[in-house]
C-alpha positions in Angstrom: 58.5 108.0 135.6 58.2 106.5 132.2 61.4 104.5 131.9 61.7 104.6 128.2 62.3 108.4 128.2 64.1 110.8 130.8 61.6 113.6 131.8 64.2 116.3 131.6 63.7 119.0 128.7 65.8 121.9 127.6 63.0 124.1 128.8 63.1 122.6 132.0 66.7 123.1 132.7 68.4 119.9 131.6 72.0 119.1 131.7 71.6 119.0 127.9 70.3 122.9 127.6 72.7 124.1 130.3 69.8 126.6 130.9 70.4 128.3 134.6 73.8 128.3 133.9 75.8 130.6 131.4 72.7 130.2 129.2 69.2 131.4 129.7 67.2 129.7 127.1 67.5 126.2 125.2 68.9 125.6 121.8 66.6 126.8 119.2 64.2 124.3 117.0 66.4 124.6 113.9 69.8 124.1 116.1 68.1 121.0 117.4 66.8 119.8 114.0 70.2 120.2 112.2 73.3 120.2 114.3 72.0 118.0 117.4 70.5 115.7 115.1 73.4 115.2 113.1 75.7 114.6 116.1 73.4 111.9 117.4 74.0 109.9 114.1 77.3 108.6 116.0 75.3 107.2 119.0 75.2 103.6 117.8 78.9 103.7 117.2 80.0 105.5 120.5 77.5 105.0 123.2 79.0 101.6 124.1 82.5 102.9 124.3 81.5 106.1 125.8 80.0 104.1 128.8 83.3 102.0 129.2 85.2 105.3 129.4 82.7 106.8 132.0 82.9 103.5 134.0 86.9 104.0 134.1 86.6 107.7 135.0 84.2 107.0 137.9 86.5 104.0 139.3 89.6 106.1 139.2 87.9 109.1 141.0 86.6 106.8 143.6 90.0 105.1 143.7 91.5 108.4 144.9 88.5 109.8 146.8 87.9 112.7 144.3 84.1 112.0 144.6 81.9 110.7 147.3 81.6 107.0 147.7 78.0 106.6 147.5 76.9 108.8 144.6 79.9 107.3 142.8 78.6 103.8 143.6 75.0 104.7 142.2 76.6 106.2 139.2 78.6 102.9 138.6 75.5 100.7 138.7 73.4 103.1 136.6 76.2 102.9 133.9 76.1 99.2 134.0 72.6 99.4 133.5 72.9 101.6 130.4 75.6 99.2 129.1 73.1 96.4 129.2 70.0 98.4 128.0 72.1 99.9 125.1 70.5 102.4 122.6 66.8 102.2 121.4 66.5 100.7 118.1 69.5 98.9 118.1 69.6 95.2 118.4 71.1 93.6 121.5 71.6 90.2 119.9 70.4 88.0 116.9 66.4 88.6 116.5 66.5 90.8 119.5 65.5 94.4 120.3 67.2 96.7 122.8 65.3 96.6 126.2 62.6 98.9 126.8 64.7 101.1 129.3 67.3 101.8 126.5 68.4 105.2 125.8 66.4 107.0 123.2 68.5 109.8 121.5 66.8 112.9 121.5 68.2 116.1 119.7 66.1 118.3 122.0 68.5 117.5 124.6 71.6 118.1 122.8 74.6 115.6 121.6 75.1 112.2 122.7 76.9 113.2 126.1 73.9 115.2 127.2 71.3 112.7 126.2 73.4 110.0 128.1 73.5 112.4 131.0 70.2 113.0 131.1 69.2 109.2 131.1 71.3 108.8 134.1 70.1 111.8 135.7 66.4 110.3 135.7 67.8 107.3 137.4 70.5 108.7 140.1 69.6 112.5 140.0 72.3 114.9 140.7 74.9 112.1 141.0 75.1 112.1 137.4 76.8 115.5 137.5 80.1 113.5 138.8 80.7 112.4 135.4 82.2 116.0 134.5 84.5 115.9 137.6 87.9 116.6 136.2 87.0 116.3 132.3 85.2 118.4 129.8 82.3 116.9 128.0 84.2 116.3 125.0 86.7 114.1 126.9 83.9 111.2 127.0 83.3 111.6 123.2 87.2 111.7 122.5 88.0 108.4 124.3 84.8 106.7 122.9 86.2 107.9 119.8 89.5 105.9 120.4 87.7 103.0 121.9 85.3 102.6 118.9 87.9 103.1 116.1 90.2 100.5 117.6 87.4 97.9 117.1 86.8 99.1 113.6 90.3 99.0 112.7 90.9 95.6 113.8 87.5 94.5 112.1 88.7 96.0 108.7 92.2 94.2 109.2 90.4 90.8 109.9 88.3 91.3 106.7 91.2 92.1 104.7 93.1 88.9 106.0 89.9 86.7 105.1 90.1 88.3 101.6 93.7 87.6 101.0 93.2 84.1 102.3 90.5 83.7 99.6 92.9 84.8 97.0 96.0 82.7 98.0 93.6 79.9 98.2 92.1 80.3 94.7 95.6 81.1 93.5 96.9 77.7 94.7 94.6 76.0 92.4 95.7 77.9 89.0 99.6 77.3 89.4 99.5 76.4 85.7 96.3 78.3 84.2 97.5 80.3 81.5 96.1 83.9 81.5 97.1 87.2 79.8 98.8 90.3 81.9 97.2 93.5 80.7 98.6 96.8 80.7 96.3 99.7 79.6 93.8 96.8 79.1 96.2 95.6 76.2 97.4 92.1 76.2 101.1 92.3 77.3 102.3 89.3 78.3 101.6 85.5 79.3 101.3 85.0 82.8 99.3 82.3 85.2 96.0 83.0 87.0 97.6 82.4 90.0 100.5 84.8 89.6 97.6 87.4 88.5 95.1 86.5 91.7 98.2 87.1 94.1 99.0 90.6 92.6 95.6 91.7 94.1 96.7 90.4 97.8 100.0 92.1 98.1 98.4 95.6 98.3 96.0 94.6 100.6 98.8 93.0 102.9 100.0 96.7 103.0 96.7 97.9 104.1 96.9 95.7 106.8 100.3 97.0 107.7 98.8 100.7 107.6 96.2 99.6 109.8 98.5 97.8 112.3 100.5 101.4 112.6 97.1 103.5 113.1 96.1 101.1 115.9 99.2 102.0 117.4 98.4 105.8 117.3 94.5 104.8 118.3 95.2 102.7 121.0 96.5 105.5 123.3 94.4 107.1 126.0 93.2 110.6 126.0 91.5 110.2 129.0 92.3 112.4 132.2 93.6 115.2 129.8 91.3 117.9 131.3 90.2 120.6 129.4 93.2 121.6 127.5 96.1 122.0 129.9 95.6 119.3 132.0 93.0 118.4 135.0 93.3 120.4 137.9 92.8 117.5 140.2 95.1 114.3 140.5 93.5 112.0 138.0 95.5 108.7 137.3 95.8 109.2 133.5 98.2 105.8 133.5 95.5 103.8 135.3 92.6 105.2 133.1 94.4 103.8 130.1 95.1 100.3 131.6 91.3 100.1 132.7 90.2 100.8 129.3 93.0 98.7 127.5 94.9 101.2 126.2 98.9 100.9 125.4 99.6 104.3 126.9 98.5 107.6 127.0 98.5 110.6 124.6 101.2 112.7 126.4 100.2 116.2 125.5 96.9 117.3 127.0 95.9 119.8 124.5 96.9 117.2 121.9 95.1 114.6 123.6 91.8 116.7 123.4 91.9 117.1 119.8 94.1 115.2 117.6 92.5 116.6 114.6 95.0 114.2 112.2 93.7 110.9 113.6 90.4 111.2 111.9 92.0 112.1 108.5 94.5 109.2 108.8 91.7 106.5 109.4 89.5 107.8 106.6 92.7 107.9 104.4 93.5 104.1 105.1 89.7 103.3 104.4 89.8 105.2 101.3 93.1 103.4 100.3 91.8 100.1 101.1 88.6 100.9 99.1 90.8 101.6 96.1 92.6 98.4 96.2 89.1 96.5 96.5 88.3 98.6 93.4 90.9 97.4 91.2 90.1 93.9 92.1 86.3 94.5 91.5 86.9 96.5 88.1 89.1 93.9 86.7 86.8 91.2 87.6 83.9 93.1 86.1 85.7 93.5 82.7 86.6 89.8 82.9 82.8 88.8 83.2 81.9 90.8 80.1 80.8 88.4 77.1 83.9 90.1 75.1 86.3 88.6 77.5 84.3 85.8 79.0 87.2 84.9 81.5 85.0 84.8 84.7 81.4 83.7 85.8 80.1 85.1 89.1 77.7 82.9 91.1 74.2 84.1 91.0 74.1 85.1 94.6 76.6 87.9 93.7 74.7 89.2 90.7 71.3 90.8 90.2 69.1 90.6 87.4 67.7 93.1 85.1 64.2 93.9 85.4 63.9 95.1 82.1 66.4 92.7 80.0 65.7 89.2 81.0 69.0 88.0 79.5 71.3 90.2 81.6 73.2 89.2 84.7 74.5 92.2 86.3 77.5 91.7 88.4 75.8 93.8 91.2 78.2 92.8 93.9 81.2 94.1 92.1 79.5 97.2 91.1 78.8 98.1 94.9 82.4 97.7 95.7 83.5 100.1 93.0 80.7 102.6 94.2 81.8 102.2 97.8 85.5 103.2 96.8 84.1 106.4 95.0 82.2 107.1 98.2 85.1 106.6 100.3 87.3 109.0 98.4 84.6 111.7 98.8 84.7 111.1 102.5 88.3 111.4 102.4 88.0 114.7 100.5 85.5 115.8 103.3 87.8 114.6 106.1 91.0 116.8 104.4 88.7 119.8 104.3 87.3 119.5 108.0 91.3 119.0 109.1 91.9 122.5 107.6 90.8 124.4 110.7 92.5 126.6 113.5 93.5 124.3 116.4 91.1 123.4 119.0 88.0 123.7 116.6 85.1 121.3 116.8 84.7 120.9 113.1 86.5 117.5 112.9 84.9 116.1 115.9 81.0 117.0 115.1 81.3 115.3 111.7 84.1 112.9 112.0 82.2 110.9 114.9 80.0 109.4 112.3 81.8 109.7 109.1 85.2 107.8 110.4 83.5 104.8 111.4 81.2 104.8 108.7 84.1 104.7 106.3 85.9 101.8 108.1 82.7 99.8 108.0 82.1 100.4 104.5 85.5 99.3 103.6 85.0 96.2 105.8 81.7 95.5 104.2 83.3 95.6 100.7 86.3 93.4 101.7 83.9 90.9 103.1 81.4 91.1 100.0 84.7 90.5 97.6 85.2 87.3 100.1 81.9 85.9 99.0 82.4 86.7 95.4 85.6 85.0 95.0 83.9 82.0 97.1 81.6 81.3 94.0 83.7 82.7 90.8 84.3 80.1 88.1 87.3 80.8 85.7 87.1 79.7 82.1 90.6 78.0 82.1 90.4 77.3 78.2 89.6 80.8 77.2 92.0 82.0 79.4 94.6 80.0 77.6 93.4 80.7 74.3 93.6 84.4 75.0 97.3 83.9 76.3 98.1 82.1 72.9 96.9 85.0 70.7 98.8 88.0 69.9 102.5 87.0 70.2 102.5 87.9 73.9 106.2 86.3 74.5 107.6 89.1 71.8 109.8 90.2 74.5 111.4 86.7 74.8 111.7 86.4 71.1 113.7 89.6 71.1 115.9 88.5 74.0 116.6 85.3 71.9 117.8 87.2 69.0 119.8 89.7 70.9 121.7 86.6 72.6 122.2 84.5 69.2 122.8 87.3 67.0 124.8 90.0 69.0 122.2 92.8 68.1 121.3 95.3 70.6 118.0 94.7 72.3 116.5 97.9 70.5 117.3 96.6 67.2 116.0 92.8 68.2 112.8 94.7 69.6 112.2 96.4 66.1 112.7 93.2 64.2 110.1 91.5 66.5 107.8 94.4 66.0 107.9 94.4 62.3 107.4 90.6 62.4 104.3 90.9 64.7 102.9 93.5 62.4 103.2 91.6 59.4 101.6 88.6 60.9 98.7 90.5 62.3 98.4 92.2 58.7 98.0 88.9 57.3 95.3 87.9 59.8 97.3 85.3 61.8 97.6 86.1 65.4 98.9 82.8 66.5 101.1 81.1 64.0 102.2 83.9 61.6 105.9 83.9 62.7 108.5 81.4 61.7 112.0 81.6 61.0 111.6 82.6 57.4 109.0 85.4 58.5 111.3 86.7 61.1 114.1 86.7 58.6 112.1 88.8 56.2 111.4 91.4 59.2 115.1 91.4 59.9 115.9 92.1 56.4 113.2 95.2 56.5 114.6 96.6 59.9 118.3 95.5 59.9 119.3 94.7 56.3 120.3 91.2 56.8 118.7 87.3 58.1 119.1 86.3 61.3 119.4 82.6 60.9 117.3 81.2 63.9 115.7 78.0 63.6 112.0 77.4 63.6 112.4 75.4 66.8 114.3 78.7 68.5 111.3 80.9 67.3 108.6 78.3 68.5 110.1 78.1 71.9 110.9 81.8 72.6 107.0 82.5 71.3 105.4 79.6 73.5 103.2 81.1 76.2 103.8 78.0 78.7 107.5 78.1 77.9 107.7 81.9 78.4 105.9 81.6 82.0 108.2 78.9 82.7 111.2 80.9 82.2 110.1 83.8 84.8 111.8 81.8 87.7 113.3 84.8 89.5 111.9 86.3 92.9 108.2 87.1 92.1 108.1 85.7 88.8 105.0 83.9 87.3 107.0 80.3 86.9 105.0 77.8 89.0 108.0 77.2 91.4 108.1 81.2 92.2 104.4 81.3 92.6 104.8 78.5 95.3 107.4 80.2 97.0 105.0 83.6 97.1 102.0 81.4 98.3 104.1 80.0 101.2 105.2 83.7 101.9 101.7 85.0 101.7 100.4 82.2 104.1 103.0 83.0 106.7 102.1 86.7 106.6 98.3 85.8 106.8 98.9 83.7 109.9 101.0 86.6 111.3 98.0 89.2 110.5 95.8 86.6 112.2 97.6 86.4 115.3 97.8 90.0 115.6 94.2 90.8 115.2 93.4 88.0 117.6 95.7 89.0 120.2 94.6 92.7 120.2 91.1 91.6 120.4 91.6 89.1 123.1 93.6 92.2 125.3 90.6 94.4 124.5 88.1 91.7 125.6 90.4 91.4 128.7 90.4 94.8 129.6 86.7 95.3 129.3 85.7 92.2 131.0 88.3 93.4 133.8 86.9 96.9 134.0 83.3 95.7 134.2 84.0 93.3 136.9 85.7 96.4 138.9 82.8 98.4 138.5 80.5 95.5 139.7 82.8 94.9 142.8 82.9 98.8 143.4 79.1 98.7 143.4 78.8 95.8 145.5 81.3 97.1 148.2 
């Protein structure tokens, strides 16, 4: 017997084709080429988790004498062998290929459960059939989906924690670096680069909070739920959950079988994360243009033009933005799939591949931005020069007028607006407003001068002074930003502790499960 491919085939009556049962012939060639081949695209993401689900299932059946001891032991031994062998074409370690006895997905055998059963049948014969005791074929996939997705959620949360840390560390070095706060891509107010960078960190923190919440809904066990209304034999669902490291069980058995909203929620969080990453990438891309010139990317984050030798394309940022667009498309697809009658396989067939791919793409984008930020260089002089142009502290001057003259803010606003217009028309975007010009604008708008001194006007319009006045909670003043940095570092420590604790708990449960399986095989 060739160890690389099970000898069974649909025509020969394999488990994959169900020939000889309800059906008298195997799947047609086009069904194999389209549906079965597509379903196997999720094999790499789901097979390791499916094997763990199978091991736990057989252990619980053996514990309660629900399957014969010897076939159960044989099946556990084969599952442990498959766990080591893995999937053909999937590296088993750095520079390694999967063993020669790895499972080779074959669309002619059907979906992943059928392929897995055929591989096992080639080794333990009819004992492989005990995998279906007390559960439908889809249960192994459903449990595997939960197991695989909790890993992907933790991986994305970890990547986002690292990206936030990169932003925080970068911001800490730019507490007094003047910058421009843009709205509508128009210069709005003077700020600091530190304050600007932290504005990207906080949305990422909220994405981690969403990931923590969805982890709680993912890390519950659908195992042992039976077909739809529960198993007909006394399967210990709580023990299954504990063996697999779940926090509990999905209570309603029919809901446990389907849960159509989970795939949609996971994809939504991936897309939401992609949008948060896109905003950072797009702003950086604009700042890298010659017209702005605020940012220089490291060469390793760029790509040369093959046609125009003078160009340095910010390719890493383009990838992140394109990934966000793709994630939005996947979200639309997940929403469309969720619009189906209950108990339909629409979501399952496509979500098994699309959801892990979406979470992985968001994780890759976050990791790429960590690399980008590690090599980014900011032009402090150019940033400061931009902050000193255009009278970005006009709001402060209007407030100074309001408090000194008794005019309403609206009237003061119109006076400053007129003064700015006059200065820009005269071609002076940095030093065109003094006490006299402000009085002239006040006469135009209000009919009377203001009487402020040149010192009052200079202080109100000075960008450094304007930033230093933003001392409230969350403001751009250095002291306030130090508070934000301290708060983010505390939040990042909590995020890292949560990821590490959840990962350690999963690893402990997996190690204990595998040890139980080895002990059962040896007994």
